[in-house]
N, C-alpha and C positions, 0 to 999 in steps of 0.2 A: 316162625323164629328164624333168625339169621345167625349162623355160628362163623365167627371169624377166628382163624388160626393162623399165627405167624407161619410163613412157609418160604421156601426157597432153599436152595443148597447153601453150604457153609460160605462160599465165595460171594454169593449174592447178598447173604445177610451181613456180611462184612462191608461190602462196598456200599450198601444203602444204609448202614448202621440201623438196620431193622429192629435189633433189640431195643435201642433207645426209643425208636418211634413206637413201637408196639407197647412198651412198658409206659410210655407217656400216655397213649391212648387209654390204657387201663386206668392209670391214676386219674385222668380227667373224668372218665365214666364213672369210676367206682368211688372216687373221694372228692374230687372238686365240684362237680355238678350237683351231687346230693348236698354237699354242704352249702353251696350257694342257694339251693331251694330252701334249705333250713333257715339260712340267715334271712332271706326275704320274708319267710313266714314270721320269724321272731320279731323283725322290725316292722311288721305289718304293712308291707308294700303290696298293693293290689293292682298296679298299673298294668302288668302283663303276667301271664301265667308260665312261670318257669318250668312247669311240668311238661309244657309243649315244645321245649327246646330241643330235646332228643328223644330218641326211641327208648322205650322202657328196658332197663338192663336186668337180665335174669341172672347172669353169672359173669364174673370177671376175675381171672386169676392168672398167674404165671407159674409154671411148674414144668418138670419133666415128666412127659407121658411116654412111657416105655414103648408103646406101640408105634409112635412117631419118631423114635430115634432118642439119641443121647442128648440132644440140646433142650435147654428150657424152651418152652412154647408159651405163648400168649394165648388165652382163650377168652373169647368175648361173645357171650350169647345175649341177643337182644331181639326186641320186638321187630317184626318184619313190617316195614312201612310201604311196601308196594300197593297195598289196598288203599292207601292214602295218596297215591300217584307219585311216590317216590320212585325215581328211576336208579337202578344198580348197573354195575359195570357191564361188561369186562373193563371199560374205560370210563374215566369220569367225563360226563357230558354236561359242562356248565354253561347253560344258557343264561340269558339276561335275568329271567325270573329267579333262577336258582342263585345266581351271584348276588341279587338284591336280598334275598332271603338270608343267605350266609352273612352278608354285611350287617344286616339288622340284628342277627343273633349274635355276632361277634361283638357288635356294639353293646349289647345288653350284658355279655359277660364282663366287658371292661367296665361297665356301670356298676355291676356289683362289686368287683374288686376295688374300685374307687370308694364305694360306699364303706366296704369292710375297712379300708385304710382311714377313712374319715371317722369312722367309729372306733378305730383302733382295735380292731378284732384280732386277737392273737393267732387265730387259725390262718390268717392270710400268709404269714411267714412260713408256716408249717406246710401249707398247700404249695406255695411256690418251691420250697426245698425238696418237695417230692418229685419236681420235675428233674429229668436228666437233661443236661445241656446238649444241645443238638447243632451242628454245623452243617449247611448244606454245600460247604465248599470243602475239599479235601486239602 
């Protein structure tokens, strides 16, 4: 298993808007991807396996953990993909095969959101509203 916890001192968290990034990541893993998977099953799409998109998520939450301090922490516990040749940090190492895989998966996500829009699925608006706006520019 891999355990991801938001980290960094208060200054770092503020400068990087870590709370928004980490809460959005939780929302994607906890709410968006599972709904996308359900949607594809419900409309009987079998062109690709959405369960292969991401590691299995065992736990995703945001709360204050007294042992870690007074700030709310995000906690994401997921499947360790290193046995499937996924490379982990400390730095992101995106070579051409990883970038191609990312582009293919991102296109799949967009295809699902378009299918939801075409099917007028009311969950699409709810899922979008669950994202915290984030600007990369201060």
